[in-house]
Structures are given as structure tokens and as C-alpha cells.
N, CA, C and O of each residue as an XYZ file, in Angstrom:
792
protein
N       0.748     -1.369     -0.042
C       0.034     -0.190      0.107
C       1.013      1.038     -0.055
O       2.179      0.972      0.334
N       0.460      2.199     -0.671
C       1.431      3.409     -1.148
C       0.956      4.144      0.393
O      -0.176      4.017      0.860
N       1.927      4.824      0.967
C       1.690      5.542      2.090
C       0.208      6.783      1.889
O      -0.585      6.897      2.824
N       0.039      7.554      0.677
C      -0.882      8.023      0.618
C      -2.246      6.997      0.831
O      -3.239      7.358      1.464
N      -2.131      5.892      0.300
C      -3.178      5.240      0.218
C      -3.526      4.821      1.953
O      -4.548      4.906      2.634
N      -2.630      4.516      2.133
C      -2.403      4.232      4.330
C      -3.267      5.309      4.708
O      -4.458      5.085      4.921
N      -2.695      6.663      4.830
C      -3.554      7.804      5.149
C      -4.973      7.745      4.785
O      -5.744      7.678      5.743
N      -5.434      7.756      3.734
C      -6.759      7.568      2.917
C      -7.564      6.451      4.058
O      -8.569      6.699      4.725
N      -6.569      4.860      4.019
C      -7.554      4.184      4.904
C      -7.643      4.544      6.253
O      -8.674      4.296      6.877
N      -6.567      5.170      6.847
C      -6.803      5.820      8.069
C      -7.863      6.677      8.373
O      -8.597      6.471      9.339
N      -8.005      7.703      7.553
C      -9.288      8.497      7.330
C     -10.259      7.780      7.379
O     -11.020      7.965      8.329
N     -10.503      6.990      6.645
C     -11.786      6.437      6.293
C     -12.414      5.591      7.404
O     -13.619      5.396      7.560
N     -11.012      4.933      8.445
C     -11.334      4.093      9.559
C     -11.562      5.310     10.768
O     -12.444      5.007     11.572
N     -11.002      6.422     10.970
C     -11.450      7.360     11.871
C     -13.130      7.918     11.317
O     -14.001      8.221     12.131
N     -13.252      7.949     10.420
C     -14.702      8.481      9.743
C     -15.588      7.287     10.082
O     -16.630      7.587     10.665
N     -15.414      6.192      9.872
C     -16.158      5.006     10.677
C     -16.527      5.188     11.688
O     -17.723      5.083     11.961
N     -15.481      5.567     12.686
C     -15.544      5.069     14.461
C     -16.380      6.606     15.108
O     -16.875      6.698     16.231
N     -16.354      7.617     14.132
C     -16.937      8.409     14.636
C     -18.608      8.433     14.186
O     -19.502      8.932     14.868
N     -18.767      7.794     12.928
C     -20.160      7.452     12.495
C     -20.634      6.528     13.698
O     -21.755      6.455     14.200
N     -19.798      6.038     13.929
C     -20.327      4.577     14.936
C     -20.833      5.221     16.413
O     -21.819      4.690     16.924
N     -20.221      6.293     17.079
C     -20.265      6.982     18.000
C     -21.638      8.061     18.170
O     -22.276      8.271     19.202
N     -21.845      8.631     16.866
C     -23.432      9.204     16.433
C     -24.606      8.335     16.665
O     -25.602      8.913     17.102
N     -24.661      7.477     16.526
C     -25.491      6.356     16.658
C     -25.857      5.958     17.876
O     -25.080      5.372     18.631
N     -27.327      6.302     18.234
C     -27.688      6.204     19.615
C     -27.501      4.842     20.073
O     -27.591      3.994     19.185
N     -27.247      4.402     21.323
C     -27.125      3.599     22.486
C     -28.635      3.048     22.421
O     -29.632      3.635     22.001
N     -28.540      1.959     22.872
C     -30.206      1.234     23.496
C     -30.404      0.172     22.396
O     -31.232     -0.737     22.454
N     -29.620      0.381     21.478
C     -29.937     -0.470     20.596
C     -29.441     -2.130     20.552
O     -29.400     -2.845     19.550
N     -29.145     -2.433     21.707
C     -28.630     -3.902     21.818
C     -29.498     -4.894     21.702
O     -29.140     -5.864     22.371
N     -30.589     -5.070     21.072
C     -31.611     -5.889     21.514
C     -31.839     -6.680     20.398
O     -32.958     -6.965     19.969
N     -30.750     -7.045     19.914
C     -30.530     -8.016     18.505
C     -30.622     -7.702     17.570
O     -30.156     -8.238     16.565
N     -31.517     -6.342     17.676
C     -31.377     -5.995     16.080
C     -30.193     -5.278     15.501
O     -29.909     -5.193     14.306
N     -29.654     -4.859     16.353
C     -28.328     -3.758     15.991
C     -28.468     -3.470     14.315
O     -28.767     -2.402     13.783
N     -28.135     -4.854     13.615
C     -27.619     -4.456     12.539
C     -28.969     -3.833     11.269
O     -28.738     -3.292     10.187
N     -30.278     -4.134     11.854
C     -31.331     -3.549     11.184
C     -31.517     -2.056     11.799
O     -32.007     -1.100     11.199
N     -30.980     -2.068     13.230
C     -31.245     -0.569     13.529
C     -30.441      0.580     12.576
O     -30.831      1.643     12.093
N     -29.239     -0.070     12.532
C     -28.313      0.434     11.622
C     -28.606      0.618     10.375
O     -28.117      1.664      9.947
N     -29.188      0.046      9.640
C     -29.413     -0.345      8.646
C     -30.805      0.817      8.221
O     -30.978      1.375      7.138
N     -31.554      0.909      9.324
C     -32.925      1.825      9.261
C     -32.286      3.090      9.407
O     -32.599      3.998      8.638
N     -31.221      3.309     10.511
C     -30.854      4.650     10.655
C     -30.514      5.626      9.427
O     -30.731      6.825      9.252
N     -29.855      4.577      8.596
C     -29.475      5.405      7.454
C     -30.518      6.348      6.301
O     -30.174      7.237      5.522
N     -31.632      5.869      6.505
C     -32.736      6.233      5.667
C     -33.746      7.268      6.454
O     -34.661      7.899      5.924
N     -33.359      7.295      7.874
C     -34.712      7.965      8.632
C     -34.061      9.498      8.486
O     -32.916      9.919      8.651
N     -35.202     10.081      8.134
C     -34.754     11.586      7.773
C     -35.515     12.433      9.360
O     -36.534     12.269     10.031
N     -34.507     13.212      9.388
C     -34.788     13.928     10.742
C     -36.288     14.634     10.839
O     -36.816     14.859      9.750
N     -36.917     14.952     11.853
C     -38.202     15.853     12.037
C     -37.599     16.960     12.218
O     -36.463     17.086     12.676
N     -38.538     18.067     11.768
C     -38.184     19.511     12.127
C     -38.948     19.932     13.160
O     -40.148     19.706     13.318
N     -38.148     20.612     13.931
C     -38.591     21.065     15.587
C     -39.329     22.195     15.360
O     -38.832     23.194     14.838
N     -40.448     22.127     15.700
C     -41.302     23.566     16.268
C     -40.674     24.760     16.259
O     -39.721     24.634     17.029
N     -40.684     25.741     15.854
C     -40.156     26.988     15.595
C     -41.593     28.092     15.916
O     -42.512     28.447     15.178
N     -41.297     28.377     17.228
C     -42.445     29.151     17.644
C     -42.344     30.562     16.978
O     -43.291     31.231     16.565
N     -41.072     30.875     16.952
C     -41.090     32.236     15.563
C     -41.746     32.359     14.521
O     -42.053     33.375     13.898
N     -41.974     31.224     14.323
C     -42.985     31.429     12.962
C     -44.219     31.837     13.063
O     -44.783     32.227     12.040
N     -44.863     31.836     14.237
C     -46.245     32.679     14.124
C     -47.531     31.848     14.059
O     -48.669     32.287     14.231
N     -47.082     30.214     13.705
C     -48.013     29.207     13.318
C     -48.566     28.756     14.797
O     -47.878     29.221     15.706
N     -49.568     28.018     15.183
C     -49.878     27.412     16.078
C     -49.139     25.960     16.503
O     -49.666     25.127     15.765
N     -48.556     25.560     17.011
C     -47.624     24.386     17.283
C     -48.709     22.806     16.463
O     -48.049     21.805     16.185
N     -49.395     22.792     16.336
C     -50.072     22.012     15.615
C     -50.686     21.964     14.395
O     -51.406     21.035     14.030
N     -50.326     23.302     13.513
C     -50.800     23.735     12.527
C     -50.009     23.169     11.229
O     -48.793     22.980     11.261
N     -50.818     22.912     10.063
C     -49.959     23.154      8.761
C     -48.529     23.724      9.163
O     -48.280     24.376     10.177
N     -47.724     23.383      8.257
C     -46.509     24.111      7.806
C     -45.978     24.012      6.763
O     -46.148     22.972      6.128
N     -45.163     25.050      6.240
C     -45.122     24.873      4.555
C     -43.764     23.802      4.801
O     -43.071     23.896      5.815
N     -43.570     23.050      4.007
C     -42.387     22.123      3.736
C     -41.163     22.780      3.836
O     -41.253     23.763      3.100
N     -40.052     22.750      4.369
C     -38.897     22.968      4.355
C     -38.639     22.119      2.783
O     -39.160     21.126      2.275
N     -37.490     23.144      2.319
C     -37.213     22.897      0.914
C     -35.930     21.831      1.189
O     -35.418     21.381      0.165
N     -35.352     21.376      2.509
C     -34.355     20.267      2.492
C     -35.074     18.875      3.269
O     -34.446     17.824      3.397
N     -36.354     19.044      3.710
C     -37.029     17.981      4.273
C     -36.895     16.845      3.300
O     -36.868     16.930      2.072
N     -36.803     15.606      4.156
C     -37.165     14.519      2.845
C     -37.866     13.555      3.619
O     -37.787     13.307      4.822
N     -38.506     13.095      2.798
C     -39.570     11.653      3.012
C     -38.946     10.642      4.114
O     -37.959     10.027      3.711
N     -39.280     10.425      5.180
C     -38.723      8.987      5.586
C     -38.829      7.790      5.492
O     -38.274      6.911      6.151
N     -39.862      7.686      4.304
C     -40.339      6.661      3.881
C     -39.633      6.284      2.146
O     -39.412      5.135      1.764
N     -39.464      7.117      1.589
C     -38.331      7.085      0.442
C     -37.554      7.871      0.040
O     -37.106      8.001     -1.099
N     -37.346      8.457      0.982
C     -35.789      9.915      0.812
C     -36.175     10.894     -0.416
O     -35.352     11.793     -0.593
N     -37.288     10.877     -1.301
C     -37.467     12.215     -1.902
C     -37.935     13.552     -1.091
O     -38.655     13.734     -0.108
N     -37.299     14.278     -1.835
C     -38.093     15.784     -1.376
C     -39.405     16.212     -1.363
O     -39.810     16.745     -2.397
N     -40.338     16.075     -0.216
C     -41.584     16.753     -0.533
C     -41.821     17.911     -1.201
O     -42.701     17.872     -2.061
N     -41.043     19.299     -0.945
C     -41.330     20.340     -1.347
C     -40.986     20.247     -2.990
O     -41.194     21.272     -3.639
N     -40.538     19.220     -3.599
C     -40.598     19.250     -4.825
C     -41.979     18.555     -5.613
O     -42.128     18.455     -6.830
N     -42.848     18.153     -4.635
C     -43.949     17.588     -5.047
C     -45.174     18.434     -4.345
O     -45.940     17.751     -3.666
N     -45.521     20.237     -4.454
C     -46.510     20.556     -3.337
C     -47.831     20.142     -3.548
O     -48.580     20.429     -2.614
N     -48.341     19.557     -4.484
C     -50.156     19.298     -4.705
C     -49.906     17.529     -4.187
O     -50.762     16.648     -4.269
N     -48.828     17.408     -3.784
C     -48.618     15.832     -3.303
C     -47.965     15.361     -1.428
O     -47.954     14.269     -0.859
N     -47.571     16.545     -1.025
C     -47.287     16.643      0.094
C     -48.024     16.650      1.344
O     -48.935     17.452      1.551
N     -47.544     15.531      2.412
C     -48.358     15.464      3.057
C     -47.024     15.751      4.550
O     -45.802     15.827      4.420
N     -47.837     15.849      5.840
C     -47.076     15.708      7.213
C     -47.758     15.134      8.009
O     -48.954     14.870      7.887
N     -46.899     14.831      9.099
C     -47.334     14.426     10.497
C     -46.586     15.511     11.521
O     -45.472     15.979     11.285
N     -47.444     15.857     12.787
C     -47.042     16.555     13.470
C     -46.794     16.101     14.907
O     -47.904     15.864     15.384
N     -45.856     15.877     15.799
C     -45.815     15.096     16.623
C     -46.484     15.698     18.271
O     -47.264     16.649     18.326
N     -46.172     15.205     19.076
C     -46.625     15.873     20.467
C     -45.855     17.076     20.733
O     -46.481     18.048     21.156
N     -44.490     17.181     20.541
C     -43.472     18.098     20.820
C     -43.549     19.229     19.772
O     -42.785     20.192     19.834
N     -44.546     19.087     18.743
C     -44.640     20.222     17.833
C     -43.708     20.033     16.788
O     -43.724     20.871     15.886
N     -42.761     18.945     16.716
C     -41.800     18.782     15.644
C     -43.046     18.245     14.266
O     -44.246     17.988     14.359
N     -42.140     18.238     13.096
C     -43.123     17.793     12.074
C     -42.112     16.797     11.181
O     -40.893     16.914     11.051
N     -42.784     16.025     10.746
C     -41.956     15.128      9.681
C     -43.108     15.017      7.998
O     -44.323     14.886      7.851
N     -42.213     15.122      7.239
C     -42.966     15.497      5.949
C     -42.429     14.289      4.974
O     -41.315     13.769      5.032
N     -43.593     13.939      3.978
C     -43.611     12.969      2.925
C     -43.922     13.534      1.598
O     -44.062     14.747      1.448
N     -44.027     12.731      0.681
C     -43.674     13.241     -0.712
C     -45.540     13.081     -1.300
O     -46.137     13.718     -2.167
N     -45.928     12.165     -0.552
C     -47.301     11.681     -0.807
C     -48.104     11.255      0.281
O     -47.435     10.979      1.277
N     -49.485     11.098      0.419
C     -50.379     10.512      1.042
C     -50.227      9.351      1.392
O     -50.425      8.985      2.550
N     -49.680      8.227      0.017
C     -49.174      6.929      0.096
C     -48.160      7.160      1.459
O     -48.373      6.791      2.613
N     -47.288      7.709      1.054
C     -45.765      7.663      2.115
C     -46.386      7.739      3.549
O     -46.113      6.948      4.452
N     -47.371      8.928      3.659
C     -47.833      9.427      5.170
C     -48.477      8.248      5.815
O     -48.194      8.055      6.997
N     -49.552      7.179      5.041
C     -49.709      6.209      5.341
C     -49.083      4.982      5.254
O     -49.746      4.020      5.642
N     -47.926      4.771      4.825
C     -46.912      3.654      5.087
C     -46.640      4.296      6.571
O     -46.950      3.500      7.458
N     -46.214      5.350      6.975
C     -45.612      5.711      7.997
C     -46.029      5.247      8.785
O     -45.388      4.400      9.406
N     -47.826      5.731      9.264
C     -48.501      5.700     10.125
C     -48.654      4.083     10.456
O     -48.793      3.641     11.596
N     -48.619      3.541      9.641
C     -48.635      2.216      9.804
C     -47.894      1.446     10.744
O     -48.305      0.557     11.490
N     -45.990      2.211     10.518
C     -45.379      1.681     11.348
C     -43.934      2.913     11.743
O     -42.785      3.101     11.344
N     -44.877      3.510     12.746
C     -44.109      4.975     13.070
C     -42.538      4.715     13.800
O     -41.670      5.587     13.784
N     -42.388      3.616     14.315
C     -41.424      3.119     14.866
C     -40.209      3.400     14.252
O     -39.345      4.223     14.557
N     -40.289      2.327     13.038
C     -39.482      1.881     11.965
C     -38.722      3.017     11.147
O     -37.529      2.967     10.847
N     -40.035      4.560     10.678
C     -39.578      5.837     10.234
C     -39.262      6.639     10.722
O     -39.059      7.598      9.977
N     -39.072      6.806     11.757
C     -38.562      8.012     12.672
C     -37.729      7.503     13.713
O     -37.692      6.316     14.035
N     -36.793      8.785     14.443
C     -36.171      8.377     15.526
C     -36.504      9.130     16.694
O     -36.426     10.350     16.838
N     -37.017      7.966     17.792
C     -37.236      8.670     19.207
C     -38.436      8.667     19.325
O     -38.945      8.541     20.438
N     -39.405      8.848     17.852
C     -41.067      8.650     18.195
C     -41.944      7.330     18.026
O     -41.529      6.353     17.402
N     -42.910      7.374     18.498
C     -43.633      6.153     18.433
C     -45.251      6.437     17.657
O     -45.666      7.574     17.433
N     -45.789      5.560     17.423
C     -47.237      6.107     17.087
C     -48.236      7.270     17.838
O     -48.879      8.157     17.276
N     -48.141      6.937     19.441
C     -48.205      7.683     20.146
C     -48.244      8.974     20.146
O     -49.122      9.742     20.539
N     -46.935      9.217     19.539
C     -46.562     10.785     19.509
C     -47.188     11.602     18.219
O     -47.347     12.819     18.317
N     -47.492     10.996     17.166
C     -48.433     11.605     16.189
C     -50.103     12.582     17.100
O     -51.063     12.245     17.792
N     -49.764     13.360     16.731
C     -50.728     14.265     16.818
C     -51.864     14.542     16.043
O     -53.025     14.605     16.448
N     -51.430     14.711     14.843
C     -52.195     15.387     13.657
C     -51.412     15.006     12.361
O     -50.197     14.940     12.170
N     -52.495     14.770     11.505
C     -51.613     14.544      9.941
C     -52.273     15.373      8.776
O     -53.488     15.371      8.581
N     -51.468     16.005      8.101
C     -52.281     16.667      6.673
C     -51.966     16.236      5.378
O     -50.890     15.638      5.423
N     -52.342     16.266      4.450
C     -52.446     15.997      3.156
C     -52.502     17.368      2.400
O     -52.844     18.405      2.968
N     -52.166     17.306      1.160
C     -52.086     18.445      0.569
C     -53.481     18.045     -0.426
O     -53.634     17.018     -1.088
N     -54.383     19.166     -0.292
C     -55.423     18.999     -1.374
C     -55.126     19.164     -2.645
O     -54.720     20.283     -2.961
N     -55.251     18.035     -3.787
C     -54.517     17.977     -5.007
C     -54.949     19.167     -5.978
O     -54.308     19.649     -6.912
N     -56.279     19.526     -5.474
C     -57.009     20.697     -6.873
C     -56.592     21.914     -6.090
O     -56.283     22.873     -6.798
N     -56.496     22.130     -4.513
C     -56.722     23.639     -4.366
C     -54.794     23.688     -3.958
O     -54.183     24.694     -4.319
N     -54.197     22.810     -3.390
C     -53.079     23.176     -3.342
C     -53.079     23.791     -1.703
O     -52.317     24.687     -1.340
N     -54.153     23.076     -0.752
C     -54.336     23.653      0.360
C     -54.020     22.582      1.364
O     -54.266     21.439      0.979
N     -53.493     22.726      2.651
C     -53.525     21.326      3.692
C     -54.659     21.127      4.128
O     -55.384     22.070      4.445
N     -55.005     19.966      4.220
C     -56.487     19.550      4.957
C     -55.938     18.135      5.822
O     -55.066     17.299      5.586
N     -56.705     18.292      6.693
C     -56.672     16.774      7.554
C     -56.366     15.720      7.031
O     -57.093     15.370      6.102
N     -55.346     14.926      7.358
C     -55.942     13.384      6.607
C     -56.635     12.624      6.877
O     -57.000     11.679      6.178
N     -57.107     13.015      8.453
C     -57.910     11.943      8.713
C     -59.289     12.360      8.297
O     -60.161     11.512      8.489
N     -59.600     13.321      7.847
C     -61.175     13.492      7.416
C     -61.096     13.799      5.904
O     -62.077     14.385      5.446
N     -59.979     13.468      4.960
C     -59.715     13.460      3.572
C     -60.327     12.591      3.065
O     -60.725     11.619      3.707
N     -60.559     12.775      1.652
C     -61.141     11.723      0.928
C     -59.871     11.255     -0.159
O     -58.912     11.967     -0.456
N     -60.090     10.127     -0.566
C     -58.419      9.598     -1.439
C     -59.081      8.811     -2.473
O     -59.842      7.910     -2.121
N     -58.872      9.056     -3.757
C     -59.039      8.334     -4.530
C     -57.842      7.193     -4.949
O     -56.669      7.566     -4.971
N     -58.215      5.712     -5.299
C     -57.584      5.044     -5.590
C     -57.757      4.485     -6.716
O     -58.822      4.103     -7.201
N     -56.418      4.412     -7.273
C     -57.071      3.757     -8.440
C     -56.883      4.267    -10.064
O     -56.826      3.528    -11.048
N     -56.793      5.995    -10.033
C     -56.960      6.592    -10.953
C     -55.785      6.731    -11.702
O     -54.851      5.935    -11.600
N     -55.781      7.746    -12.484
C     -54.668      7.652    -13.742
C     -53.748      8.858    -13.405
O     -52.842      9.180    -14.174
N     -54.015      9.578    -12.142
C     -52.863     10.099    -11.726
C     -52.023      9.905    -10.902
O     -52.249      9.735     -9.704
N     -50.226      9.904    -11.789
C     -49.234      9.637    -11.369
C     -48.590     10.337    -10.455
O     -48.317     11.502    -10.746
N     -48.221      9.850     -9.237
C     -47.751     11.010     -8.146
C     -46.421     10.878     -8.328
O     -45.999     10.403     -9.383
N     -45.521     11.307     -7.259
C     -43.969     11.799     -7.159
C     -43.500     10.641     -7.619
O     -42.692     10.567     -8.546
N     -44.170      9.266     -6.749
C     -43.218      7.900     -7.381
C     -43.519      7.282     -8.696
O     -43.515      6.055     -8.791
N     -43.815      8.146     -9.861
C     -44.381      7.684    -11.048
C     -45.244      6.357    -10.918
O     -45.114      5.477    -11.768
N     -46.398      6.166     -9.528
C     -47.045      4.616     -9.992
C     -48.249      5.379     -9.267
O     -48.569      6.544     -9.033
N     -48.703      4.195     -9.056
C     -50.327      4.083     -8.643
C     -50.429      5.176     -7.100
O     -49.741      4.888     -6.121
N     -51.257      6.261     -7.091
C     -51.331      6.988     -5.874
C     -52.360      7.877     -5.109
O     -53.162      8.297     -5.942
N     -52.570      8.195     -4.238
C     -53.660      8.195     -3.664
C     -53.799      9.658     -3.326
O     -53.362     10.171     -2.296
N     -54.532     10.363     -4.413
C     -54.376     12.056     -4.397
C     -55.397     12.254     -3.135
O     -56.146     11.348     -2.771
N     -55.342     13.628     -2.464
C     -56.045     13.577     -1.581
C     -57.338     14.666     -1.575
O     -56.453     15.428     -1.965
N     -58.129     15.194     -1.536
C     -59.149     15.909     -1.315
C     -60.265     16.432     -0.064
O     -60.967     15.617      0.535
N     -60.299     17.811      0.198
C     -61.080     17.824      1.279
C     -62.325     17.360      1.593
O     -62.747     16.783      2.595
N     -63.059     17.844      0.165
C     -64.237     17.417      0.029
C     -64.554     16.567     -0.657
O     -64.588     16.831     -1.859
N     -64.898     15.282     -0.247
C     -65.964     13.845     -0.772
C     -66.312     14.521     -2.319
O     -65.452     14.241     -3.154
N     -67.277     15.242     -2.744
C     -67.308     15.258     -3.704
C     -66.729     15.773     -5.088
O     -67.014     15.447     -6.240
N     -65.839     16.670     -4.594
C     -64.422     16.774     -5.397
C     -63.676     15.683     -5.707
O     -63.089     15.481     -6.771
N     -63.719     14.890     -4.618
C     -62.964     13.330     -4.873
C     -63.626     12.815     -6.278
O     -63.174     12.796     -7.423
N     -64.790     12.434     -5.764
C     -66.142     12.009     -6.672
C     -65.656     12.236     -8.360
O     -65.350     11.513     -9.308
N     -65.770     13.430     -8.130
C     -65.836     14.220     -9.764
C     -64.407     13.642    -10.312
O     -64.377     13.074    -11.404
N     -63.310     13.789     -9.580
C     -62.094     13.260     -9.935
C     -62.239     11.975    -10.470
O     -62.107     11.790    -11.680
N     -62.531     10.956     -9.594
C     -62.491      9.763    -10.209
C     -63.442      9.643    -11.550
O     -63.117      9.263    -12.675
N     -64.670     10.073    -11.083
C     -65.405      9.879    -13.025
C     -64.384     10.564    -14.103
O     -64.507     10.191    -15.270
N     -63.708     11.223    -13.895
C     -62.775     12.064    -15.130
C     -61.665     10.978    -15.153
O     -61.221     10.525    -16.208
N     -61.256     10.601    -13.954
C     -59.959     10.054    -14.054
C     -59.850      8.535    -13.730
O     -58.895      7.801    -13.984
N     -60.960      8.229    -13.151
C     -60.967      6.927    -12.696
C     -60.914      6.473    -11.637
O     -60.512      7.413    -10.951
N     -61.064      5.555    -10.943
C     -60.448      4.971     -9.437
C     -61.783      5.029     -8.614
O     -62.912      5.276     -9.038
N     -61.341      4.709     -7.196
C     -62.758      4.881     -6.268
C     -62.559      5.536     -5.005
O     -61.455      5.397     -4.480
N     -63.523      6.296     -4.364
C     -62.995      7.140     -3.287
C     -63.036      6.877     -2.269
O     -64.189      6.866     -1.838
N     -61.986      6.528     -1.289
C     -61.560      6.075     -0.175
C     -61.843      7.262      0.939
O     -61.722      8.450      0.639
N     -62.158      6.901      2.001
C     -62.264      7.456      3.592
C     -61.007      6.625      3.914
O     -60.826      5.563      3.319
N     -59.860      7.210      5.122
C     -58.853      6.861      6.000
C     -59.018      5.725      6.241
O     -58.154      4.914      5.909
N     -60.165      5.328      6.884
C     -60.369      3.997      7.661
C     -59.912      2.623      6.079
O     -59.219      1.606      6.100
N     -60.829      3.399      4.749
C     -60.472      2.118      4.004
C     -59.193      2.062      3.277
O     -59.259      1.476      2.196
N     -58.202      2.468      3.568
C     -56.775      2.651      3.077
C     -56.354      1.517      3.811
O     -56.136      1.697      5.010
N     -56.183      0.298      3.302
C     -55.622     -1.188      3.885
C     -54.238     -1.095      3.559
O     -53.819     -0.422      2.618
N     -53.381     -1.902      4.486
C     -51.841     -2.383      4.195
C     -51.763     -2.653      2.842
O     -50.912     -2.105      2.140
N     -53.014     -3.885      2.164
C     -52.888     -4.380      0.970
C     -52.976     -3.416     -0.043
O     -52.359     -3.661     -1.080
N     -53.626     -2.346      0.037
C     -53.775     -0.998     -1.147
C     -52.215     -0.529     -0.954
O     -51.413     -0.648     -1.881
N     -51.894     -0.057      0.156
C     -50.747      0.716      0.073
C     -49.378     -0.370     -0.354
O     -48.371      0.054     -0.920
N     -49.562     -1.701      0.008
C     -48.642     -2.266     -0.641
C     -48.827     -2.559     -1.995
O     -47.899     -3.224     -2.456
N     -49.633     -2.309     -2.711
C     -49.761     -2.557     -3.984
C     -49.237     -1.212     -4.416
O     -48.928     -1.219     -5.608
N     -49.065     -0.195     -3.880
C     -48.783      1.041     -4.401
C     -47.214      1.006     -4.444
O     -46.666      1.465     -5.446
N     -46.616      0.599     -3.637
C     -45.479      0.892     -3.026
C     -44.524     -0.405     -3.033
O     -43.899     -0.859     -2.074
N     -44.573     -0.947     -4.523
C     -43.807     -2.460     -4.690
C     -42.365     -2.241     -5.251
O     -41.370     -2.962     -5.311
N     -42.693     -0.748     -5.701
C     -41.198     -0.137     -5.949
C     -40.203      0.097     -4.657
O     -39.032     -0.275     -4.729
N     -40.777      0.802     -3.340
C     -39.903      0.938     -2.491
C     -39.944     -0.158     -1.413
O     -40.953     -0.693     -0.955
N     -38.659     -0.391     -1.095
C     -37.864     -1.234     -0.657
C     -38.756     -1.961      0.817
O     -38.329     -1.576      1.905
N     -39.640     -2.711      0.830
C     -40.195     -2.981      1.736
C     -39.453     -4.289      2.504
O     -39.387     -5.338      1.863
N     -38.846     -4.238      3.985
C     -38.812     -5.626      4.167
C     -38.878     -6.005      6.118
O     -38.243     -6.062      7.171
N     -40.171     -6.166      5.452
C     -40.593     -6.383      6.998
C     -40.057     -7.841      7.642
O     -40.311     -8.130      8.811
């Protein structure tokens, strides 16, 4: 090995040991490797900023640098599809689509660090017609239309008003679902390209 190579190898090693220090402790439950693997794709939540003038649990604009914890894309690039979940402490997690918001809600522990399902206070989706935030729990979703979202595949465009969703479905195909009708099977049928390792 040339001296220069040795120095590079040494640098790589010290970086690896620093990275190891950054990984939180308490992962010695036998799932260490899984935790490490998942840790790499976790997108950090954005803390609540009281100076924003927004209520703690109000929908907020998507930061340019926010990443979807489910697929790693940047939700700010897909304003008509973006979704968000707000935790009890006011921190927010952003998603590139209603599909990924609902995938996240099905397994909060996996896609967040330090938060569980009980910490999610409220979720929002974007009304695909108006571009306004709407409560994800009371929104209507169209499943099976020809509208391609950020992942360029089946999606769940969201609507504040059920009538708007019905109109959209009659023009673009698909069926209207309430949040309770979005099953794991439906989500999995739309996220085949996202690496699911259950």
C-alpha cells in the first residue's frame, strides 16, 4: 500500500468510528444491524419554531431540505402531493405523498427516531385541486386513478371535499376511499418499488 493509500485508509477508519459514536445507544436488542440499516434512511423531524407565528399543531410549509422518511425524496418538489405528520412536541415530519404518509403511520417506529405512533398528534395532506393543507383523517382519497404522483405509479390524491374526489374519480378513474379504507394491502400494491423488508 502506498503511504497516501494508508493515510486515506486511516481517514476512512476514523470517520467510521466517529459515525459509530453518533448512532444512539440502546440498540443492543439483537436488532443492531437492522437498526443501523434503518438509521441511514431516517429523515430527521423538523422541530417546532415558535417564531414561525404558526400554532404548534398547524400545518406548516414544507422546508426545501425536508426528506420523506419512507422514500428519501424531497416533498417540497411535489407541492400538490405533500403530506406531514406533527408530533406531540410540535416537530413535523414531511412526506412526498399521501401514500407514504399512510405507510409511515403503519410503522412509525421504523420510520422515525425517538417517536412512536402515540406521539403523532395530527396529520395533513395536500388537497390536490386547491393546493391547501387538509386534515388527513377526514380527507377523501382516490385509489386507482390515472394520476401519477411523485413515485410515478399508483397514488392516493387527497381531497378536502368528498364531492371533489368523486368528480375526480369520474374523470380520471378510480374509487373514493376514506382514511379507514386505506388498507395495508392497498398501500403495498402501490409501493412495490419501495424496498419493503418486513
